[in-house]
N, CA, C and O atoms as a GROMACS GRO file, in nm:
protein
  480
    1MET      N    1   5.030  -3.505  -0.107
    1MET     CA    2   4.949  -3.428  -0.224
    1MET      C    3   5.010  -3.294  -0.225
    1MET      O    4   5.024  -3.231  -0.120
    2ASN      N    5   5.046  -3.250  -0.330
    2ASN     CA    6   5.100  -3.109  -0.350
    2ASN      C    7   4.988  -2.997  -0.360
    2ASN      O    8   4.873  -3.038  -0.371
    3ARG      N    9   5.004  -2.888  -0.358
    3ARG     CA   10   4.911  -2.771  -0.356
    3ARG      C   11   4.825  -2.772  -0.481
    3ARG      O   12   4.706  -2.741  -0.472
    4GLN      N   13   4.872  -2.801  -0.582
    4GLN     CA   14   4.800  -2.800  -0.711
    4GLN      C   15   4.691  -2.913  -0.710
    4GLN      O   16   4.574  -2.894  -0.744
    5ARG      N   17   4.740  -3.027  -0.670
    5ARG     CA   18   4.643  -3.136  -0.674
    5ARG      C   19   4.528  -3.119  -0.576
    5ARG      O   20   4.412  -3.153  -0.598
    6ARG      N   21   4.579  -3.056  -0.453
    6ARG     CA   22   4.482  -3.038  -0.336
    6ARG      C   23   4.373  -2.935  -0.400
    6ARG      O   24   4.254  -2.965  -0.402
    7ARG      N   25   4.419  -2.822  -0.449
    7ARG     CA   26   4.330  -2.724  -0.517
    7ARG      C   27   4.226  -2.776  -0.626
    7ARG      O   28   4.112  -2.732  -0.635
    8THR      N   29   4.279  -2.872  -0.706
    8THR     CA   30   4.199  -2.925  -0.805
    8THR      C   31   4.103  -3.018  -0.730
    8THR      O   32   3.987  -3.023  -0.772
    9ALA      N   33   4.136  -3.089  -0.627
    9ALA     CA   34   4.041  -3.186  -0.560
    9ALA      C   35   3.932  -3.101  -0.495
    9ALA      O   36   3.814  -3.138  -0.494
   10GLU      N   37   3.978  -2.975  -0.435
   10GLU     CA   38   3.884  -2.897  -0.378
   10GLU      C   39   3.773  -2.835  -0.478
   10GLU      O   40   3.655  -2.820  -0.445
   11ARG      N   41   3.822  -2.803  -0.592
   11ARG     CA   42   3.730  -2.764  -0.694
   11ARG      C   43   3.642  -2.880  -0.753
   11ARG      O   44   3.528  -2.855  -0.792
   12LYS      N   45   3.686  -2.989  -0.757
   12LYS     CA   46   3.590  -3.103  -0.805
   12LYS      C   47   3.491  -3.136  -0.689
   12LYS      O   48   3.377  -3.176  -0.715
   13GLU      N   49   3.535  -3.121  -0.559
   13GLU     CA   50   3.456  -3.151  -0.457
   13GLU      C   51   3.338  -3.043  -0.454
   13GLU      O   52   3.220  -3.074  -0.434
   14GLN      N   53   3.379  -2.922  -0.473
   14GLN     CA   54   3.283  -2.808  -0.487
   14GLN      C   55   3.180  -2.826  -0.586
   14GLN      O   56   3.061  -2.811  -0.561
   15LYS      N   57   3.229  -2.860  -0.702
   15LYS     CA   58   3.140  -2.896  -0.824
   15LYS      C   59   3.041  -3.019  -0.796
   15LYS      O   60   2.925  -3.020  -0.837
   16ALA      N   61   3.094  -3.112  -0.727
   16ALA     CA   62   3.001  -3.224  -0.691
   16ALA      C   63   2.903  -3.184  -0.595
   16ALA      O   64   2.797  -3.247  -0.591
   17ARG      N   65   2.922  -3.088  -0.518
   17ARG     CA   66   2.802  -3.045  -0.415
   17ARG      C   67   2.702  -2.954  -0.488
   17ARG      O   68   2.587  -2.943  -0.446
   18THR      N   69   2.745  -2.887  -0.598
   18THR     CA   70   2.653  -2.800  -0.654
   18THR      C   71   2.565  -2.882  -0.761
   18THR      O   72   2.609  -2.952  -0.853
   19LYS      N   73   2.430  -2.859  -0.729
   19LYS     CA   74   2.326  -2.911  -0.809
   19LYS      C   75   2.312  -2.852  -0.937
   19LYS      O   76   2.312  -2.728  -0.941
   20THR      N   77   2.298  -2.927  -1.059
   20THR     CA   78   2.280  -2.886  -1.190
   20THR      C   79   2.134  -2.941  -1.230
   20THR      O   80   2.096  -3.056  -1.210
   21TYR      N   81   2.061  -2.842  -1.288
   21TYR     CA   82   1.930  -2.876  -1.335
   21TYR      C   83   1.920  -2.840  -1.478
   21TYR      O   84   1.956  -2.728  -1.516
   22ASN      N   85   1.870  -2.936  -1.568
   22ASN     CA   86   1.838  -2.907  -1.702
   22ASN      C   87   1.698  -2.884  -1.720
   22ASN      O   88   1.616  -2.972  -1.691
   23LEU      N   89   1.660  -2.765  -1.767
   23LEU     CA   90   1.515  -2.721  -1.774
   23LEU      C   91   1.496  -2.685  -1.927
   23LEU      O   92   1.586  -2.635  -1.995
   24THR      N   93   1.381  -2.712  -1.968
   24THR     CA   94   1.323  -2.659  -2.100
   24THR      C   95   1.296  -2.513  -2.070
   24THR      O   96   1.283  -2.466  -1.957
   25GLU      N   97   1.288  -2.442  -2.194
   25GLU     CA   98   1.260  -2.300  -2.190
   25GLU      C   99   1.115  -2.279  -2.123
   25GLU      O  100   1.095  -2.194  -2.037
   26THR      N  101   1.020  -2.362  -2.172
   26THR     CA  102   0.883  -2.381  -2.096
   26THR      C  103   0.876  -2.389  -1.959
   26THR      O  104   0.802  -2.317  -1.892
   27GLN      N  105   0.963  -2.488  -1.904
   27GLN     CA  106   0.976  -2.513  -1.770
   27GLN      C  107   1.026  -2.397  -1.698
   27GLN      O  108   0.981  -2.368  -1.588
   28LEU      N  109   1.126  -2.325  -1.759
   28LEU     CA  110   1.188  -2.215  -1.691
   28LEU      C  111   1.085  -2.099  -1.688
   28LEU      O  112   1.082  -2.028  -1.587
   29GLN      N  113   1.002  -2.073  -1.789
   29GLN     CA  114   0.910  -1.966  -1.788
   29GLN      C  115   0.790  -1.991  -1.688
   29GLN      O  116   0.728  -1.898  -1.639
   30VAL      N  117   0.763  -2.120  -1.663
   30VAL     CA  118   0.650  -2.156  -1.572
   30VAL      C  119   0.705  -2.121  -1.435
   30VAL      O  120   0.639  -2.059  -1.351
   31TYR      N  121   0.855  -2.173  -1.412
   31TYR     CA  122   0.900  -2.150  -1.262
   31TYR      C  123   0.922  -1.993  -1.248
   31TYR      O  124   0.898  -1.943  -1.139
   32VAL      N  125   0.959  -1.924  -1.340
   32VAL     CA  126   0.964  -1.771  -1.325
   32VAL      C  127   0.828  -1.717  -1.308
   32VAL      O  128   0.812  -1.636  -1.217
   33ARG      N  129   0.732  -1.749  -1.378
   33ARG     CA  130   0.593  -1.697  -1.359
   33ARG      C  131   0.545  -1.717  -1.229
   33ARG      O  132   0.495  -1.622  -1.169
   34GLN      N  133   0.553  -1.848  -1.170
   34GLN     CA  134   0.515  -1.885  -1.047
   34GLN      C  135   0.595  -1.798  -0.928
   34GLN      O  136   0.538  -1.765  -0.823
   35ALA      N  137   0.723  -1.768  -0.956
   35ALA     CA  138   0.800  -1.694  -0.864
   35ALA      C  139   0.733  -1.551  -0.851
   35ALA      O  140   0.712  -1.502  -0.740
   36ILE      N  141   0.696  -1.483  -0.977
   36ILE     CA  142   0.656  -1.358  -0.972
   36ILE      C  143   0.534  -1.348  -0.923
   36ILE      O  144   0.508  -1.249  -0.854
   37GLU      N  145   0.437  -1.443  -0.947
   37GLU     CA  146   0.295  -1.453  -0.876
   37GLU      C  147   0.321  -1.455  -0.732
   37GLU      O  148   0.272  -1.368  -0.660
   38ARG      N  149   0.395  -1.549  -0.684
   38ARG     CA  150   0.413  -1.548  -0.529
   38ARG      C  151   0.455  -1.403  -0.477
   38ARG      O  152   0.398  -1.351  -0.381
   39GLU      N  153   0.554  -1.345  -0.543
   39GLU     CA  154   0.597  -1.210  -0.499
   39GLU      C  155   0.494  -1.106  -0.509
   39GLU      O  156   0.485  -1.019  -0.423
   40LEU      N  157   0.412  -1.112  -0.614
   40LEU     CA  158   0.303  -1.023  -0.626
   40LEU      C  159   0.188  -1.039  -0.505
   40LEU      O  160   0.135  -0.948  -0.443
   41LYS      N  161   0.167  -1.182  -0.489
   41LYS     CA  162   0.068  -1.199  -0.385
   41LYS      C  163   0.119  -1.153  -0.248
   41LYS      O  164   0.039  -1.106  -0.166
   42ASN      N  165   0.247  -1.164  -0.221
   42ASN     CA  166   0.302  -1.129  -0.102
   42ASN      C  167   0.300  -0.970  -0.079
   42ASN      O  168   0.265  -0.921   0.029
   43SER      N  169   0.341  -0.894  -0.189
   43SER     CA  170   0.346  -0.736  -0.191
   43SER      C  171   0.210  -0.686  -0.177
   43SER      O  172   0.185  -0.581  -0.119
   44HIS      N  173   0.103  -0.780  -0.242
   44HIS     CA  174  -0.041  -0.723  -0.219
   44HIS      C  175  -0.084  -0.742  -0.081
   44HIS      O  176  -0.141  -0.649  -0.024
   45GLU      N  177  -0.062  -0.857  -0.018
   45GLU     CA  178  -0.094  -0.874   0.110
   45GLU      C  179  -0.028  -0.761   0.214
   45GLU      O  180  -0.094  -0.712   0.306
   46GLU      N  181   0.092  -0.732   0.190
   46GLU     CA  182   0.167  -0.630   0.262
   46GLU      C  183   0.088  -0.498   0.259
   46GLU      O  184   0.055  -0.433   0.358
   47ALA      N  185   0.061  -0.469   0.128
   47ALA     CA  186   0.004  -0.337   0.098
   47ALA      C  187  -0.131  -0.329   0.167
   47ALA      O  188  -0.161  -0.226   0.227
   48MET      N  189  -0.219  -0.440   0.162
   48MET     CA  190  -0.344  -0.440   0.219
   48MET      C  191  -0.329  -0.432   0.374
   48MET      O  192  -0.403  -0.356   0.437
   49ASN      N  193  -0.243  -0.499   0.432
   49ASN     CA  194  -0.214  -0.480   0.586
   49ASN      C  195  -0.170  -0.342   0.618
   49ASN      O  196  -0.218  -0.283   0.715
   50GLU      N  197  -0.083  -0.289   0.540
   50GLU     CA  198  -0.034  -0.134   0.564
   50GLU      C  199  -0.164  -0.040   0.537
   50GLU      O  200  -0.182   0.057   0.611
   51SER      N  201  -0.246  -0.067   0.439
   51SER     CA  202  -0.354   0.033   0.432
   51SER      C  203  -0.456   0.011   0.536
   51SER      O  204  -0.518   0.108   0.579
   52THR      N  205  -0.479  -0.116   0.584
   52THR     CA  206  -0.570  -0.143   0.699
   52THR      C  207  -0.528  -0.066   0.818
   52THR      O  208  -0.608   0.002   0.882
   53ASN      N  209  -0.391  -0.079   0.848
   53ASN     CA  210  -0.346  -0.017   0.963
   53ASN      C  211  -0.354   0.139   0.960
   53ASN      O  212  -0.381   0.204   1.061
   54THR      N  213  -0.327   0.195   0.837
   54THR     CA  214  -0.344   0.335   0.825
   54THR      C  215  -0.480   0.380   0.841
   54THR      O  216  -0.504   0.486   0.898
   55ALA      N  217  -0.571   0.304   0.793
   55ALA     CA  218  -0.728   0.335   0.798
   55ALA      C  219  -0.763   0.326   0.949
   55ALA      O  220  -0.836   0.414   0.995
   56MET      N  221  -0.720   0.234   1.025
   56MET     CA  222  -0.743   0.229   1.178
   56MET      C  223  -0.697   0.341   1.242
   56MET      O  224  -0.769   0.402   1.321
   57ILE      N  225  -0.583   0.377   1.216
   57ILE     CA  226  -0.510   0.484   1.279
   57ILE      C  227  -0.584   0.621   1.249
   57ILE      O  228  -0.601   0.700   1.342
   58LEU      N  229  -0.625   0.650   1.131
   58LEU     CA  230  -0.705   0.753   1.090
   58LEU      C  231  -0.838   0.753   1.154
   58LEU      O  232  -0.888   0.856   1.197
   59LEU      N  233  -0.901   0.623   1.162
   59LEU     CA  234  -1.040   0.605   1.226
   59LEU      C  235  -1.028   0.651   1.366
   59LEU      O  236  -1.124   0.711   1.415
   60LEU      N  237  -0.921   0.630   1.435
   60LEU     CA  238  -0.935   0.680   1.576
   60LEU      C  239  -0.860   0.817   1.603
   60LEU      O  240  -0.889   0.877   1.707
   61THR      N  241  -0.775   0.866   1.526
   61THR     CA  242  -0.702   0.983   1.546
   61THR      C  243  -0.771   1.107   1.499
   61THR      O  244  -0.768   1.211   1.565
   62LEU      N  245  -0.841   1.094   1.367
   62LEU     CA  246  -0.907   1.224   1.320
   62LEU      C  247  -1.039   1.267   1.416
   62LEU      O  248  -1.061   1.383   1.451
   63PRO      N  249  -1.113   1.164   1.446
   63PRO     CA  250  -1.222   1.203   1.536
   63PRO      C  251  -1.183   1.243   1.682
   63PRO      O  252  -1.260   1.312   1.749
   64LEU      N  253  -1.073   1.202   1.728
   64LEU     CA  254  -1.037   1.238   1.856
   64LEU      C  255  -0.981   1.378   1.855
   64LEU      O  256  -1.010   1.454   1.947
   65GLU      N  257  -0.905   1.416   1.758
   65GLU     CA  258  -0.852   1.548   1.732
   65GLU      C  259  -0.977   1.648   1.712
   65GLU      O  260  -0.976   1.755   1.775
   66VAL      N  261  -1.077   1.619   1.633
   66VAL     CA  262  -1.182   1.707   1.621
   66VAL      C  263  -1.267   1.724   1.759
   66VAL      O  264  -1.317   1.833   1.788
   67LEU      N  265  -1.280   1.617   1.837
   67LEU     CA  266  -1.359   1.619   1.974
   67LEU      C  267  -1.259   1.707   2.068
   67LEU      O  268  -1.308   1.797   2.136
   68MET      N  269  -1.144   1.685   2.072
   68MET     CA  270  -1.045   1.756   2.153
   68MET      C  271  -1.043   1.910   2.119
   68MET      O  272  -1.058   1.995   2.207
   69ASP      N  273  -1.022   1.943   1.973
   69ASP     CA  274  -1.030   2.073   1.948
   69ASP      C  275  -1.150   2.154   1.941
   69ASP      O  276  -1.137   2.275   1.959
   70HIS      N  277  -1.278   2.100   1.916
   70HIS     CA  278  -1.382   2.173   1.889
   70HIS      C  279  -1.513   2.137   1.998
   70HIS      O  280  -1.609   2.212   2.016
   71TYR      N  281  -1.497   2.033   2.050
   71TYR     CA  282  -1.618   1.989   2.127
   71TYR      C  283  -1.598   1.969   2.286
   71TYR      O  284  -1.677   2.006   2.372
   72TRP      N  285  -1.485   1.907   2.307
   72TRP     CA  286  -1.444   1.892   2.459
   72TRP      C  287  -1.306   1.953   2.480
   72TRP      O  288  -1.213   1.878   2.509
   73PRO      N  289  -1.287   2.083   2.469
   73PRO     CA  290  -1.154   2.142   2.490
   73PRO      C  291  -1.114   2.126   2.642
   73PRO      O  292  -0.997   2.106   2.673
   74LYS      N  293  -1.206   2.135   2.729
   74LYS     CA  294  -1.170   2.138   2.867
   74LYS      C  295  -1.181   2.003   2.936
   74LYS      O  296  -1.116   1.981   3.038
   75SER      N  297  -1.263   1.913   2.882
   75SER     CA  298  -1.299   1.802   2.955
   75SER      C  299  -1.246   1.681   2.862
   75SER      O  300  -1.282   1.568   2.899
   76TYR      N  301  -1.175   1.689   2.761
   76TYR     CA  302  -1.136   1.566   2.667
   76TYR      C  303  -1.056   1.469   2.742
   76TYR      O  304  -1.059   1.352   2.704
   77ALA      N  305  -0.977   1.505   2.855
   77ALA     CA  306  -0.889   1.403   2.927
   77ALA      C  307  -0.973   1.309   2.986
   77ALA      O  308  -0.927   1.196   2.997
   78LYS      N  309  -1.096   1.330   3.029
   78LYS     CA  310  -1.186   1.236   3.090
   78LYS      C  311  -1.277   1.162   2.994
   78LYS      O  312  -1.317   1.049   3.024
   79LYS      N  313  -1.312   1.220   2.879
   79LYS     CA  314  -1.404   1.165   2.785
   79LYS      C  315  -1.350   1.084   2.676
   79LYS      O  316  -1.416   0.997   2.620
   80ILE      N  317  -1.226   1.115   2.647
   80ILE     CA  318  -1.161   1.057   2.524
   80ILE      C  319  -1.144   0.907   2.544
   80ILE      O  320  -1.171   0.830   2.452
   81PRO      N  321  -1.095   0.859   2.672
   81PRO     CA  322  -1.082   0.703   2.691
   81PRO      C  323  -1.228   0.633   2.669
   81PRO      O  324  -1.228   0.525   2.610
   82GLU      N  325  -1.325   0.676   2.704
   82GLU     CA  326  -1.451   0.630   2.696
   82GLU      C  327  -1.501   0.633   2.546
   82GLU      O  328  -1.549   0.532   2.494
   83PHE      N  329  -1.489   0.740   2.484
   83PHE     CA  330  -1.511   0.740   2.342
   83PHE      C  331  -1.430   0.643   2.273
   83PHE      O  332  -1.487   0.569   2.194
   84THR      N  333  -1.305   0.631   2.291
   84THR     CA  334  -1.224   0.536   2.224
   84THR      C  335  -1.264   0.399   2.232
   84THR      O  336  -1.265   0.323   2.135
   85SER      N  337  -1.302   0.362   2.371
   85SER     CA  338  -1.351   0.219   2.391
   85SER      C  339  -1.472   0.192   2.323
   85SER      O  340  -1.488   0.081   2.274
   86TYR      N  341  -1.578   0.296   2.311
   86TYR     CA  342  -1.673   0.281   2.240
   86TYR      C  343  -1.660   0.249   2.074
   86TYR      O  344  -1.727   0.168   2.011
   87VAL      N  345  -1.558   0.332   2.027
   87VAL     CA  346  -1.530   0.318   1.898
   87VAL      C  347  -1.474   0.181   1.851
   87VAL      O  348  -1.507   0.122   1.749
   88LEU      N  349  -1.380   0.139   1.947
   88LEU     CA  350  -1.341  -0.015   1.933
   88LEU      C  351  -1.435  -0.126   1.935
   88LEU      O  352  -1.429  -0.226   1.865
   89GLU      N  353  -1.535  -0.095   2.034
   89GLU     CA  354  -1.629  -0.190   2.055
   89GLU      C  355  -1.723  -0.204   1.940
   89GLU      O  356  -1.769  -0.310   1.897
   90TYR      N  357  -1.747  -0.073   1.891
   90TYR     CA  358  -1.851  -0.086   1.758
   90TYR      C  359  -1.759  -0.146   1.653
   90TYR      O  360  -1.808  -0.230   1.577
   91TYR      N  361  -1.639  -0.115   1.642
   91TYR     CA  362  -1.549  -0.177   1.528
   91TYR      C  363  -1.564  -0.340   1.546
   91TYR      O  364  -1.602  -0.410   1.452
   92GLU      N  365  -1.536  -0.389   1.660
   92GLU     CA  366  -1.540  -0.541   1.686
   92GLU      C  367  -1.686  -0.585   1.658
   92GLU      O  368  -1.700  -0.699   1.612
   93ARG      N  369  -1.791  -0.513   1.677
   93ARG     CA  370  -1.935  -0.557   1.654
   93ARG      C  371  -1.956  -0.564   1.503
   93ARG      O  372  -2.032  -0.647   1.454
   94TRP      N  373  -1.891  -0.478   1.432
   94TRP     CA  374  -1.894  -0.469   1.284
   94TRP      C  375  -1.808  -0.606   1.231
   94TRP      O  376  -1.850  -0.681   1.142
   95GLN      N  377  -1.699  -0.621   1.292
   95GLN     CA  378  -1.626  -0.735   1.248
   95GLN      C  379  -1.692  -0.855   1.266
   95GLN      O  380  -1.677  -0.946   1.184
   96ASN      N  381  -1.774  -0.870   1.377
   96ASN     CA  382  -1.847  -0.995   1.406
   96ASN      C  383  -1.970  -0.994   1.335
   96ASN      O  384  -2.048  -1.081   1.371
   97GLY      N  385  -2.010  -0.916   1.241
   97GLY     CA  386  -2.133  -0.915   1.159
   97GLY      C  387  -2.257  -0.865   1.241
   97GLY      O  388  -2.370  -0.890   1.199
   98GLU      N  389  -2.238  -0.797   1.355
   98GLU     CA  390  -2.340  -0.750   1.435
   98GLU      C  391  -2.401  -0.608   1.378
   98GLU      O  392  -2.519  -0.579   1.397
   99LEU      N  393  -2.321  -0.534   1.315
   99LEU     CA  394  -2.356  -0.424   1.257
   99LEU      C  395  -2.345  -0.418   1.088
   99LEU      O  396  -2.247  -0.462   1.027
  100ASP      N  397  -2.438  -0.367   1.037
  100ASP     CA  398  -2.459  -0.380   0.899
  100ASP      C  399  -2.388  -0.239   0.834
  100ASP      O  400  -2.414  -0.128   0.880
  101MET      N  401  -2.307  -0.258   0.733
  101MET     CA  402  -2.234  -0.142   0.654
  101MET      C  403  -2.337  -0.054   0.603
  101MET      O  404  -2.324   0.067   0.623
  102ASP      N  405  -2.441  -0.098   0.538
  102ASP     CA  406  -2.544  -0.035   0.459
  102ASP      C  407  -2.612   0.051   0.570
  102ASP      O  408  -2.625   0.171   0.547
  103GLU      N  409  -2.657   0.001   0.686
  103GLU     CA  410  -2.714   0.078   0.786
  103GLU      C  411  -2.622   0.196   0.828
  103GLU      O  412  -2.664   0.311   0.827
  104LEU      N  413  -2.503   0.166   0.862
  104LEU     CA  414  -2.407   0.269   0.903
  104LEU      C  415  -2.400   0.375   0.805
  104LEU      O  416  -2.402   0.492   0.842
  105LYS      N  417  -2.392   0.344   0.680
  105LYS     CA  418  -2.373   0.447   0.564
  105LYS      C  419  -2.494   0.534   0.563
  105LYS      O  420  -2.486   0.656   0.546
  106GLU      N  421  -2.614   0.466   0.582
  106GLU     CA  422  -2.730   0.539   0.577
  106GLU      C  423  -2.752   0.632   0.699
  106GLU      O  424  -2.804   0.741   0.679
  107ASP      N  425  -2.717   0.599   0.817
  107ASP     CA  426  -2.689   0.670   0.928
  107ASP      C  427  -2.608   0.800   0.917
  107ASP      O  428  -2.642   0.910   0.961
  108LEU      N  429  -2.489   0.770   0.849
  108LEU     CA  430  -2.405   0.880   0.804
  108LEU      C  431  -2.471   0.977   0.726
  108LEU      O  432  -2.468   1.095   0.761
  109TRP      N  433  -2.537   0.937   0.612
  109TRP     CA  434  -2.602   1.023   0.518
  109TRP      C  435  -2.727   1.109   0.593
  109TRP      O  436  -2.749   1.228   0.568
  110THR      N  437  -2.802   1.032   0.685
  110THR     CA  438  -2.918   1.092   0.756
  110THR      C  439  -2.859   1.199   0.859
  110THR      O  440  -2.896   1.316   0.850
  111TYR      N  441  -2.778   1.164   0.946
  111TYR     CA  442  -2.745   1.243   1.053
  111TYR      C  443  -2.614   1.338   1.008
  111TYR      O  444  -2.601   1.449   1.058
  112GLY      N  445  -2.539   1.297   0.931
  112GLY     CA  446  -2.400   1.362   0.901
  112GLY      C  447  -2.411   1.422   0.774
  112GLY      O  448  -2.318   1.496   0.739
  113GLY      N  449  -2.508   1.405   0.698
  113GLY     CA  450  -2.506   1.481   0.565
  113GLY      C  451  -2.393   1.435   0.477
  113GLY      O  452  -2.350   1.509   0.388
  114VAL      N  453  -2.343   1.310   0.499
  114VAL     CA  454  -2.217   1.246   0.400
  114VAL      C  455  -2.270   1.134   0.338
  114VAL      O  456  -2.319   1.048   0.410
  115ARG      N  457  -2.268   1.120   0.221
  115ARG     CA  458  -2.297   0.994   0.155
  115ARG      C  459  -2.155   0.942   0.086
  115ARG      O  460  -2.078   1.013   0.022
  116LEU      N  461  -2.139   0.808   0.115
  116LEU     CA  462  -2.015   0.733   0.074
  116LEU      C  463  -2.075   0.643  -0.022
  116LEU      O  464  -2.172   0.571   0.003
  117GLU      N  465  -2.007   0.649  -0.149
  117GLU     CA  466  -2.054   0.554  -0.256
  117GLU      C  467  -1.929   0.479  -0.311
  117GLU      O  468  -1.823   0.541  -0.313
  118VAL      N  469  -1.931   0.369  -0.348
  118VAL     CA  470  -1.817   0.304  -0.416
  118VAL      C  471  -1.835   0.312  -0.559
  118VAL      O  472  -1.941   0.284  -0.615
  119GLU      N  473  -1.715   0.357  -0.626
  119GLU     CA  474  -1.716   0.366  -0.760
  119GLU      C  475  -1.649   0.241  -0.818
  119GLU      O  476  -1.562   0.179  -0.758
  120GLU      N  477  -1.694   0.208  -0.935
  120GLU     CA  478  -1.665   0.079  -1.004
  120GLU      C  479  -1.565   0.114  -1.112
  120GLU      O  480  -1.521   0.027  -1.187
   0.00000   0.00000   0.00000
């Protein structure tokens, strides 16, 4: 077999391995819409995970910084680990449904003077 025939045979073999689909315009639009919806769902979940992680970091770091700077400047090295474990314990209790968000908000308003409300 000469070189030209060999190359022709290779091209035919490559075309034989390539799958070809015939779709109507409607079928193609449905496929594209489904692909876009999957991508949007994945990006939404990724954004939710990232925002949850950011919220958890802020939940722990901001109170720690305030306690270290203003309340326990000399003894924070001893008190911070215990405080952090209590915060994580309360967070787990909230996840398990043992703590009510409305009661926590009410305590924040009563004792902290801050009211958190969800805007629609």
